[in-house]
TORLUM-518973 format. One line per 8 residues: number of its first residue (from 1); their letters; for each residue x, z, y of C-alpha. Coordinates in Angstrom, 1 decimal, always signed. Last residue first. Example, Ala and Ser with C-alpha at 12.3 -4.5 7.8 and 13.67 -1.06 7.14 Angstrom:
2 = sa = +13.7:+7.1:-1.1 ~ +12.3:+7.8:-4.5
END
This chain:
510 = grmsqaae = +118.0:-86.2:-149.4 ~ +120.5:-86.2:-146.9 ~ +119.6:-82.9:-146.2 ~ +119.4:-81.9:-149.3 ~ +122.6:-83.0:-150.5 ~ +124.4:-81.5:-147.3 ~ +123.1:-77.9:-148.4 ~ +124.0:-78.5:-152.0
502 = eaadlaaa = +127.4:-79.2:-150.8 ~ +127.5:-76.2:-148.6 ~ +126.5:-73.9:-151.6 ~ +129.3:-75.6:-153.7 ~ +131.6:-74.8:-151.1 ~ +130.9:-71.2:-150.7 ~ +130.4:-70.6:-154.3 ~ +134.0:-72.1:-154.8
494 = lrkeegyy = +135.4:-70.3:-152.1 ~ +133.9:-67.2:-153.1 ~ +135.1:-67.4:-156.6 ~ +138.7:-68.3:-155.4 ~ +139.1:-65.2:-153.7 ~ +141.7:-63.3:-155.8 ~ +144.3:-63.1:-153.4 ~ +146.6:-66.0:-155.6
486 = rardwfrp = +143.5:-67.7:-156.1 ~ +142.8:-68.2:-152.5 ~ +146.5:-69.5:-152.0 ~ +145.9:-72.0:-154.6 ~ +142.7:-73.2:-153.1 ~ +144.8:-73.7:-150.0 ~ +144.5:-77.3:-150.1 ~ +140.9:-77.5:-150.3
478 = rgigtsrh = +139.1:-78.1:-154.2 ~ +135.7:-79.4:-153.8 ~ +135.7:-81.4:-150.6 ~ +132.1:-82.5:-150.1 ~ +132.5:-83.1:-146.4 ~ +130.4:-80.2:-145.7 ~ +127.5:-80.3:-143.2 ~ +126.8:-78.4:-139.9
470 = rglingda = +123.9:-79.5:-138.0 ~ +122.6:-80.8:-134.5 ~ +120.0:-80.1:-131.9 ~ +121.2:-80.2:-128.4 ~ +119.0:-78.2:-125.9 ~ +117.5:-80.0:-123.2 ~ +114.4:-78.4:-123.0 ~ +112.4:-81.2:-124.8
462 = degvmeyl = +114.7:-81.1:-127.7 ~ +118.1:-82.8:-128.0 ~ +119.6:-85.2:-130.5 ~ +121.6:-85.4:-133.9 ~ +124.8:-84.1:-133.0 ~ +127.2:-83.6:-136.1 ~ +129.3:-80.6:-137.0 ~ +132.0:-81.1:-139.4
454 = fldqtiiv = +133.4:-78.9:-142.3 ~ +135.9:-79.6:-144.7 ~ +138.1:-82.1:-142.7 ~ +141.5:-83.6:-144.2 ~ +144.2:-84.1:-141.9 ~ +147.0:-86.4:-142.8 ~ +150.3:-86.3:-139.7 ~ +151.6:-89.7:-139.7
446 = egelgmve = +155.8:-90.3:-139.5 ~ +155.5:-91.5:-143.1 ~ +152.6:-89.9:-144.9 ~ +152.8:-86.3:-144.1 ~ +150.6:-83.5:-145.1 ~ +147.3:-82.0:-145.7 ~ +146.3:-80.4:-142.8 ~ +143.1:-78.9:-143.2
438 = tihtirrs = +140.3:-79.0:-141.0 ~ +137.3:-76.9:-140.3 ~ +135.7:-78.6:-137.3 ~ +132.7:-78.5:-134.5 ~ +132.7:-74.7:-134.3 ~ +129.6:-74.6:-131.7 ~ +129.3:-73.1:-128.3 ~ +125.9:-73.4:-126.5
430 = gdrlraaq = +126.2:-74.4:-123.0 ~ +123.7:-77.4:-122.9 ~ +126.8:-79.7:-122.5 ~ +128.3:-78.5:-125.8 ~ +131.2:-75.9:-125.5 ~ +133.8:-76.6:-128.4 ~ +135.7:-74.9:-131.3 ~ +138.1:-76.7:-133.6
422 = vvvdisav = +139.4:-74.5:-136.7 ~ +142.9:-76.0:-137.6 ~ +144.2:-75.3:-140.8 ~ +147.4:-75.0:-142.8 ~ +150.0:-75.0:-140.0 ~ +153.6:-74.1:-140.8 ~ +154.8:-76.8:-143.3 ~ +152.7:-79.7:-141.7
414 = imeritks = +154.2:-78.6:-138.4 ~ +157.7:-78.6:-139.3 ~ +157.5:-81.9:-140.9 ~ +155.9:-83.2:-137.4 ~ +159.0:-82.0:-135.8 ~ +161.0:-83.3:-138.2 ~ +159.5:-86.9:-137.7 ~ +159.8:-86.8:-133.8
406 = plsfggmt = +163.6:-86.3:-134.2 ~ +164.7:-82.9:-132.5 ~ +166.3:-82.5:-129.0 ~ +164.5:-79.3:-128.0 ~ +164.1:-79.2:-124.3 ~ +160.5:-77.2:-124.4 ~ +158.8:-80.4:-123.2 ~ +159.4:-81.4:-127.0
398 = imselrsl = +158.0:-78.4:-128.9 ~ +155.2:-78.4:-126.4 ~ +154.5:-82.3:-127.3 ~ +154.5:-81.8:-130.8 ~ +151.8:-79.1:-130.6 ~ +149.9:-80.9:-128.4 ~ +150.2:-83.9:-131.1 ~ +148.9:-81.1:-133.6
390 = aerpnnah = +145.8:-80.1:-131.3 ~ +145.1:-83.6:-130.5 ~ +144.2:-84.2:-134.4 ~ +142.2:-81.0:-134.6 ~ +140.0:-82.2:-131.7 ~ +139.8:-81.3:-127.6 ~ +142.8:-79.5:-127.4 ~ +143.4:-76.1:-125.9
382 = ltgmsgdh = +145.6:-73.7:-127.8 ~ +144.8:-70.6:-129.9 ~ +147.2:-68.9:-132.6 ~ +147.3:-67.3:-135.9 ~ +149.9:-65.9:-138.5 ~ +148.7:-65.6:-142.1 ~ +151.9:-66.0:-143.3 ~ +154.9:-64.4:-142.0
374 = gtnmaqll = +157.5:-65.6:-144.7 ~ +159.7:-68.2:-142.8 ~ +157.2:-70.8:-142.1 ~ +155.0:-69.3:-139.8 ~ +157.4:-67.8:-138.0 ~ +159.1:-71.1:-137.4 ~ +156.2:-72.5:-136.4 ~ +155.4:-69.6:-133.8
366 = dfaepgrv = +159.0:-70.2:-132.7 ~ +158.7:-73.9:-131.9 ~ +155.3:-73.1:-130.0 ~ +156.8:-70.5:-127.8 ~ +157.9:-73.8:-125.8 ~ +154.8:-74.1:-124.0 ~ +151.0:-73.4:-124.0 ~ +150.1:-71.4:-126.9
358 = egviirep = +147.6:-68.8:-126.3 ~ +146.8:-65.2:-127.6 ~ +149.7:-65.4:-130.2 ~ +149.2:-63.6:-133.4 ~ +152.1:-62.8:-135.6 ~ +151.2:-61.1:-139.1 ~ +153.3:-59.3:-141.6 ~ +155.8:-58.3:-138.7
350 = rmrlcnrv = +159.0:-56.5:-139.1 ~ +159.7:-56.1:-135.5 ~ +162.9:-58.4:-135.3 ~ +160.4:-61.6:-135.5 ~ +158.2:-60.1:-133.1 ~ +161.3:-60.9:-130.2 ~ +161.3:-64.3:-130.8 ~ +157.5:-64.2:-130.0
342 = lermtvqg = +158.0:-61.8:-126.8 ~ +161.0:-64.4:-125.8 ~ +158.7:-67.4:-126.1 ~ +155.9:-65.7:-124.3 ~ +158.2:-65.4:-121.2 ~ +159.8:-62.1:-119.8 ~ +160.7:-62.1:-116.1 ~ +162.6:-59.6:-114.6
334 = egelnppr = +164.2:-61.4:-112.0 ~ +162.9:-63.5:-109.0 ~ +163.7:-61.4:-106.3 ~ +160.1:-60.3:-105.5 ~ +159.5:-59.5:-109.6 ~ +159.3:-62.0:-112.3 ~ +156.2:-62.3:-114.4 ~ +155.6:-60.1:-117.4
326 = telrvvhp = +154.5:-61.5:-120.8 ~ +152.4:-58.7:-123.1 ~ +153.0:-57.0:-126.2 ~ +150.4:-55.2:-128.7 ~ +151.6:-53.7:-131.9 ~ +148.9:-53.5:-134.3 ~ +148.8:-51.0:-137.5 ~ +145.2:-49.4:-137.1
318 = qqlqleaa = +143.4:-52.4:-137.5 ~ +140.4:-53.1:-135.2 ~ +142.2:-56.2:-133.3 ~ +140.6:-56.3:-129.6 ~ +142.7:-59.4:-128.0 ~ +142.7:-59.6:-124.7 ~ +146.1:-58.4:-123.5 ~ +147.1:-61.0:-120.6
310 = dectiire = +149.7:-63.5:-121.0 ~ +149.5:-62.3:-124.9 ~ +151.7:-61.8:-127.7 ~ +150.0:-59.6:-130.9 ~ +152.0:-57.9:-133.6 ~ +150.3:-57.4:-137.0 ~ +151.6:-54.9:-139.7 ~ +149.3:-55.2:-143.0
302 = dadifqtl = +147.7:-52.2:-144.3 ~ +144.2:-52.4:-142.7 ~ +143.8:-56.2:-144.5 ~ +142.9:-59.0:-142.2 ~ +139.4:-59.7:-142.2 ~ +138.4:-59.0:-138.9 ~ +141.1:-61.1:-137.5 ~ +139.1:-64.2:-138.0
294 = cnllttkg = +136.2:-62.8:-135.6 ~ +138.7:-61.9:-132.9 ~ +140.1:-65.4:-133.2 ~ +136.7:-66.9:-132.7 ~ +136.3:-64.6:-129.3 ~ +139.4:-66.2:-128.3 ~ +138.7:-69.6:-128.9 ~ +134.9:-69.4:-127.2
286 = sgtggsvl = +134.8:-72.9:-125.7 ~ +135.4:-71.7:-122.2 ~ +138.2:-74.1:-121.8 ~ +138.2:-76.6:-124.4 ~ +139.1:-75.8:-128.3 ~ +141.8:-75.2:-130.7 ~ +142.1:-72.2:-133.1 ~ +145.3:-72.6:-135.4
278 = tnvrcrgl = +145.4:-70.8:-138.8 ~ +148.1:-69.9:-141.0 ~ +146.1:-68.7:-144.3 ~ +146.5:-65.0:-145.1 ~ +144.2:-65.2:-147.6 ~ +141.5:-62.7:-146.2 ~ +141.4:-64.6:-142.9 ~ +141.2:-67.8:-144.4
270 = vrlieagq = +138.4:-66.2:-147.1 ~ +136.1:-65.3:-144.1 ~ +136.5:-68.6:-142.5 ~ +135.3:-70.1:-145.6 ~ +132.3:-67.6:-145.7 ~ +131.5:-68.4:-142.2 ~ +131.2:-72.2:-143.3 ~ +128.7:-71.3:-146.0
262 = etisgfkv = +126.8:-69.1:-143.4 ~ +126.6:-71.8:-141.3 ~ +128.5:-72.2:-137.9 ~ +127.8:-71.6:-134.0 ~ +124.1:-71.2:-134.8 ~ +123.7:-67.8:-132.7 ~ +123.0:-66.0:-136.3 ~ +125.9:-67.6:-137.9
254 = lqdltlkd = +127.9:-66.6:-134.9 ~ +126.6:-62.9:-135.4 ~ +127.7:-62.7:-138.7 ~ +131.0:-64.1:-137.6 ~ +131.4:-61.1:-135.4 ~ +130.9:-60.6:-131.9 ~ +132.0:-57.3:-130.2 ~ +129.5:-55.1:-128.6
246 = kkfkritl = +130.7:-54.5:-124.8 ~ +131.2:-58.3:-124.4 ~ +133.9:-59.8:-122.8 ~ +133.8:-61.0:-119.4 ~ +136.1:-63.8:-118.0 ~ +137.1:-62.8:-114.5 ~ +138.3:-65.7:-111.7 ~ +138.9:-64.4:-108.4
238 = apgdislp = +139.3:-66.8:-105.4 ~ +141.0:-65.3:-102.3 ~ +140.3:-67.3:-99.2 ~ +139.1:-70.7:-98.2 ~ +142.7:-72.3:-98.6 ~ +143.9:-70.8:-102.0 ~ +147.4:-71.3:-101.7 ~ +148.0:-69.8:-98.7
230 = pvianvrs = +146.0:-67.7:-99.5 ~ +145.2:-66.0:-103.0 ~ +145.3:-66.7:-106.6 ~ +143.6:-64.2:-108.9 ~ +142.8:-64.4:-112.6 ~ +141.3:-61.6:-114.9 ~ +140.8:-61.4:-118.8 ~ +138.4:-59.2:-119.7
222 = gdplradc = +140.2:-56.5:-121.9 ~ +137.8:-53.2:-121.2 ~ +140.3:-51.9:-118.9 ~ +140.2:-55.4:-116.6 ~ +142.9:-57.7:-117.1 ~ +145.4:-59.5:-115.3 ~ +147.2:-63.0:-114.5 ~ +148.6:-63.4:-110.9
214 = ipsaedvr = +149.2:-66.1:-108.1 ~ +149.8:-65.5:-104.9 ~ +152.9:-63.5:-105.1 ~ +154.8:-63.2:-101.7 ~ +151.2:-64.0:-99.8 ~ +150.0:-61.4:-102.0 ~ +149.1:-60.4:-105.9 ~ +150.8:-57.3:-107.6
206 = rgvqsvir = +151.3:-56.3:-111.1 ~ +151.2:-53.1:-113.0 ~ +148.4:-53.3:-115.5 ~ +146.0:-51.2:-112.7 ~ +147.4:-53.0:-109.7 ~ +145.7:-56.2:-110.7 ~ +142.3:-54.8:-110.2 ~ +143.1:-52.9:-106.7
198 = qcinllqq = +145.1:-55.9:-105.5 ~ +141.9:-58.2:-106.4 ~ +139.8:-55.6:-104.6 ~ +142.0:-56.0:-101.6 ~ +141.7:-59.2:-101.2 ~ +137.8:-59.3:-101.5 ~ +137.9:-56.9:-98.8 ~ +139.9:-58.7:-96.9
190 = ndrfrigt = +137.9:-62.1:-97.2 ~ +135.3:-60.5:-95.6 ~ +132.2:-58.2:-96.5 ~ +131.9:-59.8:-99.9 ~ +129.0:-61.4:-100.9 ~ +126.2:-61.1:-103.6 ~ +123.4:-63.8:-103.5 ~ +124.2:-65.4:-107.0
182 = rqikgkve = +125.2:-69.3:-108.0 ~ +124.5:-70.6:-111.2 ~ +126.9:-71.5:-114.0 ~ +125.0:-72.0:-117.5 ~ +126.5:-71.5:-120.9 ~ +124.0:-68.4:-121.4 ~ +125.2:-67.0:-118.1 ~ +127.7:-68.0:-116.1
174 = iyvtgsgn = +128.3:-66.8:-112.8 ~ +128.7:-67.5:-109.4 ~ +130.1:-65.9:-106.3 ~ +130.5:-67.4:-102.7 ~ +130.8:-65.7:-99.5 ~ +134.2:-63.6:-99.8 ~ +136.1:-66.7:-101.0 ~ +135.3:-68.5:-104.2
166 = vmidaidd = +134.3:-65.7:-106.7 ~ +133.9:-67.0:-110.1 ~ +132.6:-64.2:-112.9 ~ +132.3:-65.5:-116.2 ~ +130.1:-64.4:-119.5 ~ +127.5:-62.6:-118.0 ~ +125.0:-61.1:-120.5 ~ +126.3:-57.8:-120.4
158 = rallpelp = +125.8:-56.9:-117.1 ~ +127.8:-54.0:-115.8 ~ +130.4:-56.3:-114.8 ~ +127.7:-58.3:-112.6 ~ +126.6:-54.8:-110.8 ~ +130.3:-53.7:-109.9 ~ +131.8:-57.2:-108.3 ~ +130.3:-55.9:-105.0
150 = gfglvdnc = +132.6:-53.3:-104.5 ~ +135.4:-52.9:-107.8 ~ +134.9:-49.1:-108.1 ~ +135.4:-45.9:-106.5 ~ +134.9:-46.7:-102.8 ~ +133.3:-49.9:-102.9 ~ +131.2:-48.9:-105.6 ~ +129.9:-45.8:-103.9
142 = iddlleeq = +129.1:-47.5:-100.9 ~ +127.1:-50.3:-102.9 ~ +125.6:-47.5:-104.5 ~ +124.2:-45.8:-101.7 ~ +123.3:-48.9:-99.9 ~ +120.7:-49.7:-103.1 ~ +119.6:-46.2:-102.8 ~ +119.0:-46.6:-99.1
134 = esismvin = +117.0:-49.7:-99.4 ~ +114.8:-48.2:-102.4 ~ +113.9:-45.4:-100.3 ~ +113.2:-47.2:-97.4 ~ +115.7:-47.3:-94.3 ~ +115.4:-46.2:-90.7 ~ +118.9:-45.3:-89.5 ~ +118.7:-42.3:-87.5
126 = kiaiienv = +122.4:-42.0:-87.0 ~ +122.7:-38.5:-88.6 ~ +120.2:-39.2:-91.2 ~ +122.3:-41.8:-92.4 ~ +125.0:-39.9:-92.2 ~ +123.6:-37.1:-93.9 ~ +122.8:-39.3:-96.9 ~ +126.1:-41.1:-96.9
118 = idrieera = +127.6:-37.4:-97.0 ~ +125.6:-36.6:-100.1 ~ +126.2:-39.8:-101.8 ~ +130.2:-39.6:-101.5 ~ +129.9:-36.1:-103.1 ~ +127.6:-37.3:-106.0 ~ +130.2:-40.3:-106.4 ~ +133.3:-37.9:-106.7
110 = seadlral = +131.6:-35.6:-108.9 ~ +130.6:-38.5:-111.5 ~ +133.6:-40.0:-111.8 ~ +136.3:-36.9:-111.6 ~ +137.2:-35.0:-108.9 ~ +141.1:-35.2:-107.8 ~ +141.1:-38.6:-106.2 ~ +138.4:-37.1:-103.8
102 = qaldiaei = +140.9:-34.2:-102.5 ~ +143.1:-36.6:-101.5 ~ +140.4:-39.2:-100.0 ~ +139.5:-36.3:-97.7 ~ +136.4:-38.0:-96.2 ~ +134.8:-37.9:-92.5 ~ +136.4:-40.9:-91.3 ~ +136.1:-43.0:-94.2
94 = lagfitgk = +132.3:-42.0:-94.3 ~ +132.1:-43.2:-90.5 ~ +133.8:-46.6:-91.3 ~ +131.1:-47.1:-94.3 ~ +128.2:-45.9:-92.1 ~ +128.8:-48.6:-89.7 ~ +130.2:-51.5:-92.1 ~ +126.8:-50.7:-94.1
86 = ttyyaesr = +124.3:-51.1:-91.5 ~ +126.3:-54.4:-89.9 ~ +126.0:-55.5:-94.1 ~ +122.4:-55.0:-93.9 ~ +122.0:-56.5:-90.4 ~ +123.4:-59.6:-91.7 ~ +120.7:-59.7:-94.1 ~ +120.9:-59.5:-97.7
78 = rsdvapmn = +120.4:-62.8:-100.3 ~ +118.9:-61.5:-103.4 ~ +119.5:-64.5:-106.2 ~ +121.2:-62.5:-108.7 ~ +118.7:-59.8:-108.6 ~ +120.4:-56.4:-107.4 ~ +121.5:-54.1:-110.2 ~ +120.4:-50.6:-109.8
70 = vaaqrrep = +121.9:-49.3:-113.1 ~ +125.5:-48.8:-112.2 ~ +126.0:-46.2:-114.5 ~ +127.2:-48.6:-117.0 ~ +130.1:-49.3:-114.9 ~ +131.6:-45.7:-115.2 ~ +131.5:-45.9:-119.2 ~ +133.6:-49.2:-118.6
62 = tpaavlpa = +136.0:-47.1:-116.8 ~ +136.3:-47.7:-112.9 ~ +139.8:-47.9:-111.6 ~ +141.9:-44.7:-110.6 ~ +141.2:-43.5:-107.0 ~ +141.9:-45.0:-103.3 ~ +143.4:-48.2:-104.0 ~ +144.8:-49.5:-100.9
54 = glgdspfp = +142.8:-50.7:-97.7 ~ +139.2:-51.5:-98.3 ~ +138.7:-53.9:-95.3 ~ +137.5:-54.0:-92.0 ~ +136.6:-50.4:-90.9 ~ +140.4:-49.6:-91.4 ~ +141.4:-46.2:-92.9 ~ +143.2:-43.2:-91.4
46 = trgtetpa = +143.8:-40.5:-93.9 ~ +142.9:-37.0:-93.3 ~ +144.6:-34.0:-94.7 ~ +146.8:-33.1:-91.7 ~ +145.0:-34.1:-88.8 ~ +144.5:-37.8:-87.3 ~ +146.9:-39.1:-84.5 ~ +144.9:-40.0:-81.7
38 = tppspvha = +142.1:-42.1:-80.3 ~ +139.7:-41.0:-83.4 ~ +136.6:-43.2:-84.0 ~ +133.9:-40.6:-83.4 ~ +133.1:-37.8:-85.8 ~ +130.5:-37.6:-88.2 ~ +130.3:-34.0:-89.6 ~ +129.8:-32.5:-86.4
30 = apapapah = +126.1:-34.2:-86.2 ~ +125.0:-32.1:-88.9 ~ +125.2:-29.0:-86.5 ~ +127.6:-26.6:-87.1 ~ +127.2:-23.1:-89.2 ~ +126.4:-20.0:-87.0 ~ +128.9:-18.3:-85.0 ~ +130.8:-15.2:-86.2
22 = papqmapa = +134.0:-17.0:-87.6 ~ +134.2:-19.1:-84.5 ~ +133.2:-22.8:-84.8 ~ +135.2:-25.4:-85.8 ~ +135.1:-28.1:-83.1 ~ +138.4:-27.4:-81.6 ~ +140.2:-28.0:-84.9 ~ +139.2:-31.8:-85.0
14 = psridatg = +136.5:-34.0:-86.3 ~ +134.9:-31.6:-89.2 ~ +134.4:-33.8:-92.0 ~ +137.1:-32.1:-93.6 ~ +135.2:-28.7:-94.1 ~ +138.1:-25.8:-94.2 ~ +139.4:-25.1:-97.8 ~ +138.0:-23.4:-100.8
6 = grkgfm = +137.7:-26.5:-102.7 ~ +134.1:-26.8:-103.1 ~ +133.0:-25.7:-100.0 ~ +135.9:-27.5:-98.4 ~ +134.4:-30.7:-99.9 ~ +131.1:-30.5:-98.8
END
């Protein structure tokens, strides 16, 4: 089929001796599926082991291509061993019959059609009895194996999945609506899973193997990927994907979902607009990056923003954005670029705002220095359970970075740099809430003083186990960043939001 389109000989013929004479009729279909070769293959043929995917064949799939995978199997569907045996047989015959070099030159849709045509011929030649639905499912699986990320493709195409967790070739979990559930999806073997991990990380110039068994990467749509492979992962490669929704969340949608009230959202808008130094704190999976993306939507379009991340996942919409990403060391242990080096380099790039995807080490010192030296409105996230713990963790990270500074000096830096801490949390029913909007007021002796503007209170749960709660204002009428809001002409919006929040709190008490 490729030969007809490209003007070359039919690459599915097993050997030149089987080519017909010029006056002979076309060969029978059986000639298209050769037996496994026992001698070196001819030019244009690529040997391919049937027990693994091998190196990446073509470019990684784009988000648009994933949308074509509409025939998604049910989450709890479990296929028989006979299905995987049949698929392995057909897959091996396909790889022997196809010219991978020519396949790589085709666009996604044309390559998928070519593969489907050849697989249909193989099924007919081998007299495999399958229903139409089974055949379509098999065709989609094989196309995903060759062109995409294999069994992960149906999960990546779903927009309701937040996390994909692969624990070896036979176990795949997903998170939907805050709840983790097991799927019936599996890989052919650990080798296929390892090759898919390598295919994913190779798209961002990284590698994962026995010599470098841990890797952070990202998908083309920005979804975060972590892979850890044997010998560190005992039961086979472990792959974790934090998926991002195709439609980016906004503060209005967070209000609709109950993550924050309209008055609280208005205060967050003022924080983003007035260049208030903000720290987003929360546990794993609490929505810190999503909340940071929402806050950045209110940055003016004429500001120069520089982001620093381990794996680029922030999705800023402003036109003047420079995205920086750390780099792991190479095989010789050289070439590593740390987060601290990126943050320090930012200061030489004339930034107006610096945004750090996650603060987890000595780069905390450089971020505080940046916030305190004219880069107002800088933001970052870190892992902590409440605002006070977040400030304590900042101090710990600076101390662990080898800075021999007195504790009081570090706390004075924190107070002078951080204006507001926004706390996010994932509750036990899977819902995500913004639980605190907290100001950093100052230092009394050696104790950092904070002041809560908004709090989330849990009041019980309903018959379905969903947590019931409410956001309430603490009654603060003039926060510390009031003068900054007035400088940017936002004091009326801030006052209206605080008054409306206080009225709502009084009506709850009444």
